[in-house]
py3Dmol code that shows the C-alpha trace and the ligand (Angstrom):
import py3Dmol

protein = """\
ATOM      1  CA  UNK A   1      18.326   7.631 -20.978  1.00  0.00           C
ATOM      2  CA  UNK A   2      16.867   5.852 -18.012  1.00  0.00           C
ATOM      3  CA  UNK A   3      19.849   3.461 -17.810  1.00  0.00           C
ATOM      4  CA  UNK A   4      22.154   6.485 -17.761  1.00  0.00           C
ATOM      5  CA  UNK A   5      20.213   8.039 -14.885  1.00  0.00           C
ATOM      6  CA  UNK A   6      20.302   4.730 -13.010  1.00  0.00           C
ATOM      7  CA  UNK A   7      24.107   4.596 -13.320  1.00  0.00           C
ATOM      8  CA  UNK A   8      24.476   7.976 -11.606  1.00  0.00           C
ATOM      9  CA  UNK A   9      22.452   6.934  -8.522  1.00  0.00           C
ATOM     10  CA  UNK A  10      23.503   5.206  -5.298  1.00  0.00           C
ATOM     11  CA  UNK A  11      22.591   1.512  -5.247  1.00  0.00           C
ATOM     12  CA  UNK A  12      22.726  -1.227  -2.631  1.00  0.00           C
ATOM     13  CA  UNK A  13      21.156  -4.546  -1.766  1.00  0.00           C
ATOM     14  CA  UNK A  14      18.140  -4.541   0.560  1.00  0.00           C
ATOM     15  CA  UNK A  15      17.936  -6.808   3.628  1.00  0.00           C
ATOM     16  CA  UNK A  16      15.828  -9.245   1.610  1.00  0.00           C
ATOM     17  CA  UNK A  17      18.402  -9.517  -1.184  1.00  0.00           C
ATOM     18  CA  UNK A  18      16.621  -7.252  -3.687  1.00  0.00           C
ATOM     19  CA  UNK A  19      18.631  -4.452  -5.345  1.00  0.00           C
ATOM     20  CA  UNK A  20      17.644  -0.906  -4.320  1.00  0.00           C
ATOM     21  CA  UNK A  21      18.373   2.486  -5.849  1.00  0.00           C
ATOM     22  CA  UNK A  22      18.215   5.807  -4.007  1.00  0.00           C
ATOM     23  CA  UNK A  23      16.152   8.359  -5.887  1.00  0.00           C
ATOM     24  CA  UNK A  24      15.090  11.740  -4.435  1.00  0.00           C
ATOM     25  CA  UNK A  25      16.029  10.482  -0.974  1.00  0.00           C
ATOM     26  CA  UNK A  26      13.860   7.336  -1.279  1.00  0.00           C
ATOM     27  CA  UNK A  27      15.007   3.729  -1.616  1.00  0.00           C
ATOM     28  CA  UNK A  28      13.227   2.077  -4.562  1.00  0.00           C
ATOM     29  CA  UNK A  29      13.424  -1.451  -5.904  1.00  0.00           C
ATOM     30  CA  UNK A  30      15.642  -1.231  -8.988  1.00  0.00           C
ATOM     31  CA  UNK A  31      13.150  -3.412 -10.892  1.00  0.00           C
ATOM     32  CA  UNK A  32      10.443  -0.762 -10.340  1.00  0.00           C
ATOM     33  CA  UNK A  33      12.578   2.263 -11.207  1.00  0.00           C
ATOM     34  CA  UNK A  34      11.767   2.415 -14.928  1.00  0.00           C
ATOM     35  CA  UNK A  35       8.008   1.930 -14.381  1.00  0.00           C
ATOM     36  CA  UNK A  36       8.057   4.648 -11.684  1.00  0.00           C
ATOM     37  CA  UNK A  37       9.758   7.117 -14.025  1.00  0.00           C
ATOM     38  CA  UNK A  38       7.291   6.181 -16.774  1.00  0.00           C
ATOM     39  CA  UNK A  39       4.343   6.763 -14.426  1.00  0.00           C
ATOM     40  CA  UNK A  40       5.778  10.107 -13.352  1.00  0.00           C
ATOM     41  CA  UNK A  41       6.180  11.169 -16.975  1.00  0.00           C
ATOM     42  CA  UNK A  42       2.975   9.834 -18.465  1.00  0.00           C
ATOM     43  CA  UNK A  43       0.215   9.214 -15.917  1.00  0.00           C
ATOM     44  CA  UNK A  44      -2.683  11.639 -16.433  1.00  0.00           C
ATOM     45  CA  UNK A  45      -4.976  11.614 -13.444  1.00  0.00           C
ATOM     46  CA  UNK A  46      -8.686  12.381 -13.846  1.00  0.00           C
ATOM     47  CA  UNK A  47     -10.712  14.268 -11.237  1.00  0.00           C
ATOM     48  CA  UNK A  48     -12.738  11.116 -10.627  1.00  0.00           C
ATOM     49  CA  UNK A  49      -9.716   8.865  -9.959  1.00  0.00           C
ATOM     50  CA  UNK A  50      -9.035   7.312  -6.568  1.00  0.00           C
ATOM     51  CA  UNK A  51      -5.344   6.666  -5.840  1.00  0.00           C
ATOM     52  CA  UNK A  52      -4.468   4.256  -3.023  1.00  0.00           C
ATOM     53  CA  UNK A  53      -1.015   4.919  -1.601  1.00  0.00           C
ATOM     54  CA  UNK A  54       0.852   2.750   0.907  1.00  0.00           C
ATOM     55  CA  UNK A  55       4.175   1.449   2.145  1.00  0.00           C
ATOM     56  CA  UNK A  56       4.303  -2.264   1.255  1.00  0.00           C
ATOM     57  CA  UNK A  57       2.687  -4.534   3.882  1.00  0.00           C
ATOM     58  CA  UNK A  58       0.530  -1.829   5.461  1.00  0.00           C
ATOM     59  CA  UNK A  59      -2.953  -2.943   4.441  1.00  0.00           C
ATOM     60  CA  UNK A  60      -2.857  -2.351   0.675  1.00  0.00           C
ATOM     61  CA  UNK A  61      -4.740  -5.555  -0.148  1.00  0.00           C
ATOM     62  CA  UNK A  62      -7.442  -4.772   2.403  1.00  0.00           C
ATOM     63  CA  UNK A  63      -7.846  -1.189   1.159  1.00  0.00           C
ATOM     64  CA  UNK A  64      -8.059  -2.381  -2.454  1.00  0.00           C
ATOM     65  CA  UNK A  65     -10.831  -4.840  -1.569  1.00  0.00           C
ATOM     66  CA  UNK A  66     -12.778  -2.217   0.403  1.00  0.00           C
ATOM     67  CA  UNK A  67     -12.537   0.626  -2.122  1.00  0.00           C
ATOM     68  CA  UNK A  68     -13.349  -1.681  -5.050  1.00  0.00           C
ATOM     69  CA  UNK A  69     -16.413  -2.987  -3.190  1.00  0.00           C
ATOM     70  CA  UNK A  70     -17.570   0.486  -2.157  1.00  0.00           C
ATOM     71  CA  UNK A  71     -17.248   1.920  -5.673  1.00  0.00           C
ATOM     72  CA  UNK A  72     -18.867  -1.085  -7.390  1.00  0.00           C
ATOM     73  CA  UNK A  73     -21.603  -1.963  -4.929  1.00  0.00           C
ATOM     74  CA  UNK A  74     -24.330  -1.082  -7.418  1.00  0.00           C
ATOM     75  CA  UNK A  75     -22.643  -2.970 -10.245  1.00  0.00           C
ATOM     76  CA  UNK A  76     -22.114  -6.334  -8.544  1.00  0.00           C
ATOM     77  CA  UNK A  77     -24.260  -7.789  -5.751  1.00  0.00           C
ATOM     78  CA  UNK A  78     -22.063  -8.962  -2.850  1.00  0.00           C
ATOM     79  CA  UNK A  79     -22.596 -12.637  -3.694  1.00  0.00           C
ATOM     80  CA  UNK A  80     -21.358 -11.986  -7.238  1.00  0.00           C
ATOM     81  CA  UNK A  81     -18.418  -9.807  -6.276  1.00  0.00           C
ATOM     82  CA  UNK A  82     -15.319 -10.188  -8.486  1.00  0.00           C
ATOM     83  CA  UNK A  83     -13.411 -10.435  -5.189  1.00  0.00           C
ATOM     84  CA  UNK A  84     -14.774 -13.978  -4.851  1.00  0.00           C
ATOM     85  CA  UNK A  85     -12.807 -15.059  -7.912  1.00  0.00           C
ATOM     86  CA  UNK A  86      -9.953 -12.539  -8.239  1.00  0.00           C
ATOM     87  CA  UNK A  87      -7.178 -11.427  -5.908  1.00  0.00           C
ATOM     88  CA  UNK A  88      -7.741  -7.735  -4.961  1.00  0.00           C
ATOM     89  CA  UNK A  89      -4.465  -6.862  -6.724  1.00  0.00           C
ATOM     90  CA  UNK A  90      -5.976  -8.043 -10.024  1.00  0.00           C
ATOM     91  CA  UNK A  91      -8.925  -5.658  -9.584  1.00  0.00           C
ATOM     92  CA  UNK A  92      -6.964  -2.577  -8.477  1.00  0.00           C
ATOM     93  CA  UNK A  93      -3.607  -2.418 -10.295  1.00  0.00           C
ATOM     94  CA  UNK A  94      -0.388  -0.811  -9.072  1.00  0.00           C
ATOM     95  CA  UNK A  95       0.983   1.933 -11.319  1.00  0.00           C
ATOM     96  CA  UNK A  96       4.564   0.677 -10.972  1.00  0.00           C
ATOM     97  CA  UNK A  97       4.014  -3.079 -10.674  1.00  0.00           C
ATOM     98  CA  UNK A  98       1.288  -3.485 -13.286  1.00  0.00           C
ATOM     99  CA  UNK A  99       0.245  -0.497 -15.413  1.00  0.00           C
ATOM    100  CA  UNK A 100       3.710   0.803 -16.360  1.00  0.00           C
ATOM    101  CA  UNK A 101       5.559  -2.488 -15.973  1.00  0.00           C
ATOM    102  CA  UNK A 102       5.703  -3.327 -19.688  1.00  0.00           C
ATOM    103  CA  UNK A 103       4.770  -0.058 -21.395  1.00  0.00           C
ATOM    104  CA  UNK A 104       5.855   3.550 -20.976  1.00  0.00           C
ATOM    105  CA  UNK A 105       2.552   5.081 -22.027  1.00  0.00           C
ATOM    106  CA  UNK A 106      -0.370   2.618 -21.953  1.00  0.00           C
ATOM    107  CA  UNK A 107      -3.884   3.747 -22.900  1.00  0.00           C
ATOM    108  CA  UNK A 108      -5.859   4.119 -19.675  1.00  0.00           C
ATOM    109  CA  UNK A 109      -8.671   6.213 -21.153  1.00  0.00           C
ATOM    110  CA  UNK A 110     -11.032   3.314 -21.681  1.00  0.00           C
ATOM    111  CA  UNK A 111     -11.045   2.246 -18.034  1.00  0.00           C
ATOM    112  CA  UNK A 112     -14.464   3.202 -16.644  1.00  0.00           C
ATOM    113  CA  UNK A 113     -14.668   5.814 -13.869  1.00  0.00           C
ATOM    114  CA  UNK A 114     -14.030   5.819 -11.053  1.00  0.00           C
ATOM    115  CA  UNK A 115     -10.619   4.387 -11.935  1.00  0.00           C
ATOM    116  CA  UNK A 116      -8.853   3.051  -8.847  1.00  0.00           C
ATOM    117  CA  UNK A 117      -5.069   2.703  -8.967  1.00  0.00           C
ATOM    118  CA  UNK A 118      -2.498   2.096  -6.291  1.00  0.00           C
ATOM    119  CA  UNK A 119       1.140   2.952  -5.758  1.00  0.00           C
ATOM    120  CA  UNK A 120       3.877   2.677  -3.132  1.00  0.00           C
ATOM    121  CA  UNK A 121       5.457   5.985  -4.210  1.00  0.00           C
ATOM    122  CA  UNK A 122       6.215   8.673  -1.632  1.00  0.00           C
ATOM    123  CA  UNK A 123       3.907  11.709  -1.814  1.00  0.00           C
ATOM    124  CA  UNK A 124       6.651  13.881  -3.292  1.00  0.00           C
ATOM    125  CA  UNK A 125       7.292  11.335  -6.062  1.00  0.00           C
ATOM    126  CA  UNK A 126       3.688  11.072  -7.285  1.00  0.00           C
ATOM    127  CA  UNK A 127       3.033  12.048 -10.907  1.00  0.00           C
ATOM    128  CA  UNK A 128       2.231  15.801 -10.930  1.00  0.00           C
ATOM    129  CA  UNK A 129      -1.265  15.242 -12.302  1.00  0.00           C
ATOM    130  CA  UNK A 130      -2.225  13.325  -9.139  1.00  0.00           C
ATOM    131  CA  UNK A 131      -1.438  16.383  -7.046  1.00  0.00           C
ATOM    132  CA  UNK A 132      -2.794  18.929  -9.521  1.00  0.00           C
ATOM    133  CA  UNK A 133      -6.197  17.424 -10.371  1.00  0.00           C
ATOM    134  CA  UNK A 134      -9.112  16.850  -8.000  1.00  0.00           C
ATOM    135  CA  UNK A 135      -8.504  13.101  -7.825  1.00  0.00           C
ATOM    136  CA  UNK A 136      -8.481  11.747  -4.281  1.00  0.00           C
ATOM    137  CA  UNK A 137      -5.684   9.970  -2.456  1.00  0.00           C
ATOM    138  CA  UNK A 138      -6.307   7.360   0.242  1.00  0.00           C
ATOM    139  CA  UNK A 139      -3.234   6.498   2.302  1.00  0.00           C
ATOM    140  CA  UNK A 140      -3.048   3.592   4.725  1.00  0.00           C
ATOM    141  CA  UNK A 141      -0.107   2.954   7.022  1.00  0.00           C
ATOM    142  CA  UNK A 142       0.727   0.573   9.819  1.00  0.00           C
ATOM    143  CA  UNK A 143       2.934   0.646  12.890  1.00  0.00           C
ATOM    144  CA  UNK A 144       6.532   0.080  11.731  1.00  0.00           C
ATOM    145  CA  UNK A 145       7.148  -3.015  13.887  1.00  0.00           C
ATOM    146  CA  UNK A 146       4.308  -5.016  12.332  1.00  0.00           C
ATOM    147  CA  UNK A 147       5.030  -3.574   8.893  1.00  0.00           C
ATOM    148  CA  UNK A 148       8.642  -4.796   8.998  1.00  0.00           C
ATOM    149  CA  UNK A 149       7.767  -8.246  10.344  1.00  0.00           C
ATOM    150  CA  UNK A 150       5.070  -8.596   7.682  1.00  0.00           C
ATOM    151  CA  UNK A 151       7.549  -7.550   4.983  1.00  0.00           C
ATOM    152  CA  UNK A 152      10.172 -10.056   6.131  1.00  0.00           C
ATOM    153  CA  UNK A 153       7.632 -12.879   5.839  1.00  0.00           C
ATOM    154  CA  UNK A 154       6.383 -11.640   2.474  1.00  0.00           C
ATOM    155  CA  UNK A 155       9.912 -11.522   1.060  1.00  0.00           C
ATOM    156  CA  UNK A 156      10.627 -15.042   2.252  1.00  0.00           C
ATOM    157  CA  UNK A 157       7.529 -16.239   0.348  1.00  0.00           C
ATOM    158  CA  UNK A 158       8.390 -14.635  -2.973  1.00  0.00           C
ATOM    159  CA  UNK A 159      11.647 -14.979  -4.817  1.00  0.00           C
ATOM    160  CA  UNK A 160      11.875 -12.413  -7.593  1.00  0.00           C
ATOM    161  CA  UNK A 161      15.130 -10.952  -8.836  1.00  0.00           C
ATOM    162  CA  UNK A 162      17.101 -11.407  -5.628  1.00  0.00           C
ATOM    163  CA  UNK A 163      20.788 -10.534  -5.814  1.00  0.00           C
ATOM    164  CA  UNK A 164      21.722 -12.110  -2.498  1.00  0.00           C
ATOM    165  CA  UNK A 165      20.355 -14.174   0.370  1.00  0.00           C
ATOM    166  CA  UNK A 166      18.334 -12.304   2.984  1.00  0.00           C
ATOM    167  CA  UNK A 167      20.224 -11.133   6.084  1.00  0.00           C
ATOM    168  CA  UNK A 168      19.347 -12.101   9.677  1.00  0.00           C
ATOM    169  CA  UNK A 169      16.432 -10.330  11.322  1.00  0.00           C
ATOM    170  CA  UNK A 170      18.535  -8.098  13.591  1.00  0.00           C
ATOM    171  CA  UNK A 171      20.499  -6.814  10.607  1.00  0.00           C
ATOM    172  CA  UNK A 172      17.277  -6.268   8.643  1.00  0.00           C
ATOM    173  CA  UNK A 173      15.941  -4.344  11.632  1.00  0.00           C
ATOM    174  CA  UNK A 174      19.068  -2.203  11.796  1.00  0.00           C
ATOM    175  CA  UNK A 175      18.821  -1.360   8.093  1.00  0.00           C
ATOM    176  CA  UNK A 176      15.126  -0.516   8.507  1.00  0.00           C
ATOM    177  CA  UNK A 177      16.027   1.900  11.331  1.00  0.00           C
ATOM    178  CA  UNK A 178      18.538   3.557   8.998  1.00  0.00           C
ATOM    179  CA  UNK A 179      15.767   4.037   6.452  1.00  0.00           C
ATOM    180  CA  UNK A 180      17.007   1.287   4.139  1.00  0.00           C
ATOM    181  CA  UNK A 181      13.902  -0.591   3.124  1.00  0.00           C
ATOM    182  CA  UNK A 182      11.894  -0.928  -0.052  1.00  0.00           C
ATOM    183  CA  UNK A 183      10.147   2.502  -0.389  1.00  0.00           C
ATOM    184  CA  UNK A 184      11.851   3.674   2.805  1.00  0.00           C
ATOM    185  CA  UNK A 185      12.682   5.604   4.838  1.00  0.00           C
ATOM    186  CA  UNK A 186       9.474   4.607   6.610  1.00  0.00           C
ATOM    187  CA  UNK A 187       9.245   7.957   8.502  1.00  0.00           C
ATOM    188  CA  UNK A 188       9.512  10.056   5.365  1.00  0.00           C
ATOM    189  CA  UNK A 189       6.851   8.005   3.592  1.00  0.00           C
ATOM    190  CA  UNK A 190       4.352   8.349   6.415  1.00  0.00           C
ATOM    191  CA  UNK A 191       5.142  12.004   7.161  1.00  0.00           C
ATOM    192  CA  UNK A 192       4.825  12.989   3.493  1.00  0.00           C
ATOM    193  CA  UNK A 193       1.211  11.791   3.400  1.00  0.00           C
ATOM    194  CA  UNK A 194       0.467  12.957   6.952  1.00  0.00           C
ATOM    195  CA  UNK A 195       1.505  16.519   6.103  1.00  0.00           C
ATOM    196  CA  UNK A 196      -0.357  16.413   2.774  1.00  0.00           C
ATOM    197  CA  UNK A 197      -3.474  15.282   4.653  1.00  0.00           C
ATOM    198  CA  UNK A 198      -3.131  18.107   7.200  1.00  0.00           C
ATOM    199  CA  UNK A 199      -2.724  20.616   4.394  1.00  0.00           C
ATOM    200  CA  UNK A 200      -5.683  19.343   2.380  1.00  0.00           C
ATOM    201  CA  UNK A 201      -7.900  16.815   4.159  1.00  0.00           C
ATOM    202  CA  UNK A 202     -10.346  16.776   1.243  1.00  0.00           C
ATOM    203  CA  UNK A 203      -7.549  15.568  -1.032  1.00  0.00           C
ATOM    204  CA  UNK A 204      -5.756  13.030   1.172  1.00  0.00           C
ATOM    205  CA  UNK A 205      -7.469  10.608   3.548  1.00  0.00           C
ATOM    206  CA  UNK A 206      -5.017   9.252   6.126  1.00  0.00           C
ATOM    207  CA  UNK A 207      -5.835   5.830   7.560  1.00  0.00           C
ATOM    208  CA  UNK A 208      -4.118   3.457   9.961  1.00  0.00           C
ATOM    209  CA  UNK A 209      -4.308  -0.341   9.750  1.00  0.00           C
ATOM    210  CA  UNK A 210      -4.798  -0.499  13.526  1.00  0.00           C
ATOM    211  CA  UNK A 211      -7.883   1.761  13.339  1.00  0.00           C
ATOM    212  CA  UNK A 212      -9.482  -0.477  10.704  1.00  0.00           C
ATOM    213  CA  UNK A 213      -8.837  -3.496  12.928  1.00  0.00           C
ATOM    214  CA  UNK A 214     -10.431  -1.703  15.867  1.00  0.00           C
ATOM    215  CA  UNK A 215     -13.586  -0.369  14.221  1.00  0.00           C
ATOM    216  CA  UNK A 216     -14.086  -1.352  10.604  1.00  0.00           C
ATOM    217  CA  UNK A 217     -17.653  -0.008  10.371  1.00  0.00           C
ATOM    218  CA  UNK A 218     -16.796   3.615  11.084  1.00  0.00           C
ATOM    219  CA  UNK A 219     -13.711   3.423   8.856  1.00  0.00           C
ATOM    220  CA  UNK A 220     -15.679   1.972   5.915  1.00  0.00           C
ATOM    221  CA  UNK A 221     -18.239   4.776   6.286  1.00  0.00           C
ATOM    222  CA  UNK A 222     -15.428   7.319   6.340  1.00  0.00           C
ATOM    223  CA  UNK A 223     -13.758   5.818   3.255  1.00  0.00           C
ATOM    224  CA  UNK A 224     -17.051   5.754   1.321  1.00  0.00           C
ATOM    225  CA  UNK A 225     -17.793   9.396   2.179  1.00  0.00           C
ATOM    226  CA  UNK A 226     -14.294  10.466   1.197  1.00  0.00           C
ATOM    227  CA  UNK A 227     -14.558   8.593  -2.121  1.00  0.00           C
ATOM    228  CA  UNK A 228     -17.789  10.436  -2.881  1.00  0.00           C
ATOM    229  CA  UNK A 229     -19.893   7.271  -2.539  1.00  0.00           C
ATOM    230  CA  UNK A 230     -21.536   7.682   0.896  1.00  0.00           C
ATOM    231  CA  UNK A 231     -23.932   5.008   2.113  1.00  0.00           C
ATOM    232  CA  UNK A 232     -27.600   6.022   2.058  1.00  0.00           C
ATOM    233  CA  UNK A 233     -29.731   5.445   5.137  1.00  0.00           C
ATOM    234  CA  UNK A 234     -31.481   2.685   3.230  1.00  0.00           C
ATOM    235  CA  UNK A 235     -28.178   0.961   2.451  1.00  0.00           C
ATOM    236  CA  UNK A 236     -27.142   1.237   6.085  1.00  0.00           C
ATOM    237  CA  UNK A 237     -30.450  -0.311   7.176  1.00  0.00           C
ATOM    238  CA  UNK A 238     -29.949  -3.135   4.689  1.00  0.00           C
ATOM    239  CA  UNK A 239     -26.596  -3.914   6.323  1.00  0.00           C
ATOM    240  CA  UNK A 240     -24.513  -2.922   3.290  1.00  0.00           C
ATOM    241  CA  UNK A 241     -21.573  -1.733   5.402  1.00  0.00           C
ATOM    242  CA  UNK A 242     -21.417  -5.035   7.300  1.00  0.00           C
ATOM    243  CA  UNK A 243     -21.660  -6.995   4.057  1.00  0.00           C
ATOM    244  CA  UNK A 244     -18.729  -5.128   2.520  1.00  0.00           C
ATOM    245  CA  UNK A 245     -16.645  -5.280   5.718  1.00  0.00           C
ATOM    246  CA  UNK A 246     -17.392  -8.998   6.017  1.00  0.00           C
ATOM    247  CA  UNK A 247     -16.498  -9.805   2.426  1.00  0.00           C
ATOM    248  CA  UNK A 248     -13.233  -7.852   2.709  1.00  0.00           C
ATOM    249  CA  UNK A 249     -12.219  -9.222   6.117  1.00  0.00           C
ATOM    250  CA  UNK A 250      -9.023 -11.204   6.501  1.00  0.00           C
ATOM    251  CA  UNK A 251     -10.997 -14.334   7.406  1.00  0.00           C
ATOM    252  CA  UNK A 252     -13.169 -14.091   4.307  1.00  0.00           C
ATOM    253  CA  UNK A 253     -10.526 -13.158   1.718  1.00  0.00           C
ATOM    254  CA  UNK A 254      -7.826 -15.490   3.029  1.00  0.00           C
ATOM    255  CA  UNK A 255     -10.193 -18.468   2.837  1.00  0.00           C
ATOM    256  CA  UNK A 256     -11.167 -17.983  -0.806  1.00  0.00           C
ATOM    257  CA  UNK A 257      -9.666 -20.554  -3.158  1.00  0.00           C
ATOM    258  CA  UNK A 258      -8.384 -17.813  -5.479  1.00  0.00           C
ATOM    259  CA  UNK A 259      -6.288 -16.373  -2.660  1.00  0.00           C
ATOM    260  CA  UNK A 260      -4.926 -19.737  -1.513  1.00  0.00           C
ATOM    261  CA  UNK A 261      -3.159 -20.707  -4.716  1.00  0.00           C
ATOM    262  CA  UNK A 262      -1.813 -19.265  -7.950  1.00  0.00           C
ATOM    263  CA  UNK A 263       0.191 -16.129  -8.408  1.00  0.00           C
ATOM    264  CA  UNK A 264       0.142 -12.613  -9.826  1.00  0.00           C
ATOM    265  CA  UNK A 265       2.093 -12.246 -13.083  1.00  0.00           C
ATOM    266  CA  UNK A 266       4.053 -15.386 -12.216  1.00  0.00           C
ATOM    267  CA  UNK A 267       5.899 -13.432  -9.505  1.00  0.00           C
ATOM    268  CA  UNK A 268       3.919 -12.932  -6.317  1.00  0.00           C
ATOM    269  CA  UNK A 269       2.011 -15.758  -4.661  1.00  0.00           C
ATOM    270  CA  UNK A 270      -1.647 -14.873  -4.026  1.00  0.00           C
ATOM    271  CA  UNK A 271      -1.400 -16.517  -0.609  1.00  0.00           C
ATOM    272  CA  UNK A 272       1.585 -14.356   0.394  1.00  0.00           C
ATOM    273  CA  UNK A 273      -0.741 -11.348   0.765  1.00  0.00           C
ATOM    274  CA  UNK A 274      -2.648 -13.097   3.572  1.00  0.00           C
ATOM    275  CA  UNK A 275      -0.585 -14.217   6.560  1.00  0.00           C
ATOM    276  CA  UNK A 276      -2.014 -13.375  10.010  1.00  0.00           C
ATOM    277  CA  UNK A 277      -3.677  -9.993   9.681  1.00  0.00           C
ATOM    278  CA  UNK A 278      -3.120  -9.053  13.317  1.00  0.00           C
ATOM    279  CA  UNK A 279      -1.861  -6.083  15.300  1.00  0.00           C
ATOM    280  CA  UNK A 280       1.135  -6.800  17.540  1.00  0.00           C
ATOM    281  CA  UNK A 281       2.492  -9.947  15.879  1.00  0.00           C
ATOM    282  CA  UNK A 282       5.919  -8.241  16.019  1.00  0.00           C
ATOM    283  CA  UNK A 283       6.229  -9.359  19.664  1.00  0.00           C
ATOM    284  CA  UNK A 284       6.864 -12.885  18.318  1.00  0.00           C
ATOM    285  CA  UNK A 285       9.897 -11.749  16.310  1.00  0.00           C
ATOM    286  CA  UNK A 286      11.409  -8.529  17.693  1.00  0.00           C
ATOM    287  CA  UNK A 287      12.888  -7.920  21.152  1.00  0.00           C
ATOM    288  CA  UNK A 288      11.697  -5.251  23.624  1.00  0.00           C
ATOM    289  CA  UNK A 289      15.009  -3.438  23.004  1.00  0.00           C
ATOM    290  CA  UNK A 290      14.265  -3.274  19.278  1.00  0.00           C
ATOM    291  CA  UNK A 291      10.797  -1.912  20.019  1.00  0.00           C
ATOM    292  CA  UNK A 292      12.337   0.704  22.296  1.00  0.00           C
ATOM    293  CA  UNK A 293      14.716   1.788  19.516  1.00  0.00           C
ATOM    294  CA  UNK A 294      11.810   2.207  17.074  1.00  0.00           C
ATOM    295  CA  UNK A 295       9.781   4.123  19.653  1.00  0.00           C
ATOM    296  CA  UNK A 296      12.655   6.547  20.245  1.00  0.00           C
ATOM    297  CA  UNK A 297      13.090   6.976  16.493  1.00  0.00           C
ATOM    298  CA  UNK A 298       9.380   7.685  16.088  1.00  0.00           C
ATOM    299  CA  UNK A 299       9.498  10.212  18.935  1.00  0.00           C
ATOM    300  CA  UNK A 300      12.267  12.141  17.230  1.00  0.00           C
ATOM    301  CA  UNK A 301      11.071  11.799  13.619  1.00  0.00           C
ATOM    302  CA  UNK A 302       7.407  12.597  14.365  1.00  0.00           C
ATOM    303  CA  UNK A 303       8.074  15.268  16.998  1.00  0.00           C
ATOM    304  CA  UNK A 304       5.612  18.130  16.679  1.00  0.00           C
ATOM    305  CA  UNK A 305       3.679  16.456  13.850  1.00  0.00           C
ATOM    306  CA  UNK A 306       0.870  15.032  15.977  1.00  0.00           C
ATOM    307  CA  UNK A 307       1.386  11.624  14.356  1.00  0.00           C
ATOM    308  CA  UNK A 308       1.449   8.542  16.574  1.00  0.00           C
ATOM    309  CA  UNK A 309       1.200   4.768  16.174  1.00  0.00           C
ATOM    310  CA  UNK A 310      -0.451   2.187  18.337  1.00  0.00           C
ATOM    311  CA  UNK A 311       1.864  -0.834  18.343  1.00  0.00           C
TER     312      UNK A 311
END
"""
ligand_1 = """\
27
A3P
P 0.654 -9.813 8.120
O 1.848 -10.255 7.385
O 0.994 -9.106 9.416
O -0.351 -10.869 8.338
P -0.277 -5.448 2.064
O -1.680 -5.747 1.686
O -0.003 -3.972 2.159
O 0.698 -6.192 1.229
O -0.110 -5.934 3.575
C -0.186 -7.302 3.886
C -0.565 -7.426 5.340
O -1.961 -7.142 5.496
C -0.357 -8.838 5.843
O -0.087 -8.679 7.238
C -1.706 -9.462 5.573
O -1.967 -10.615 6.317
C -2.628 -8.322 5.970
N -3.940 -8.400 5.329
C -4.241 -8.775 4.064
N -5.561 -8.713 3.849
C -6.126 -8.282 4.999
C -7.472 -8.043 5.406
N -8.488 -8.239 4.579
N -7.671 -7.616 6.665
C -6.650 -7.419 7.513
N -5.349 -7.653 7.198
C -5.098 -8.069 5.946
"""
view = py3Dmol.view(width=600, height=400)
view.addModel(protein, "pdb")
view.setStyle({"model": 0}, {"cartoon": {"style": "trace"}})
view.addModel(ligand_1, "xyz")
view.setStyle({"model": 1}, {"stick": {}})
view.zoomTo()
view.show()
């Protein structure tokens, strides 16, 4: 049934050589199509669930580490955090890459609350129960120039199911501008969650990577409040926010042995999730003319929405 559906859809090869399929106006990795359909059909959200949603390479790993630490701060002392021995992606699974990868309807009932899951799906593609229950969605995005550069590096580090060699950077950039990108178009992904957040700010928290880089303390407080796990005055006085921010920082996570070697499911290198962790690294790879093209695109796509990016 799923193979039949796949045959009816437009397919092409992404700039990194991975096959894509266009579904509901979104470009998805073909290898994730079946798990996405399975998640849409079978995932039953609970009111207590926290769903992390992102475009790839936008701060997913960071957000997983922070939300896991916030939710479990009374279970594990900081110096015994599972983050010290496990990659954040092992602690907070993706619906499409992990949970529904092998099975259509796995039993998720025994996972203790709050369950934290993540997905790269567009807002409109989320399983209905995520929208219909009181579970909360935390979205993080990143300026498109850094997101693309980060993705190009990530793809060059991991070789899974490629159909072709990657194209040159200017061609990759051109395809990105046309919306052809894993989980693209970028604009639609970001706007879907931006509008959902405007409509119901208690349901969708909208974060930007650049804001976390600028002031992690206020963002961690905001995330904890949104999750329903606000820091008490006593915890603040004990420096709990700084401890969590410090443990989850790029410097800390990228230097842990677990994140320097090994891989996830034999596919993705742990180290490939930690490269530079900076804002503005795109200037080392993209030309001012490319940046101008993206800025014009953002102006037209985001016109009237109030959404802006600091590049
Ligand atoms: P760069 O390639 O620009 O360094 P994702 O987690 O969504 O896959 O995104 C990966 C990007 O986030 C990479 O960006 C990575 O270095 C950066 N990153 C990973 N962990 C981080 C952290 N704790 N703090 C800040 N940036 C982090």
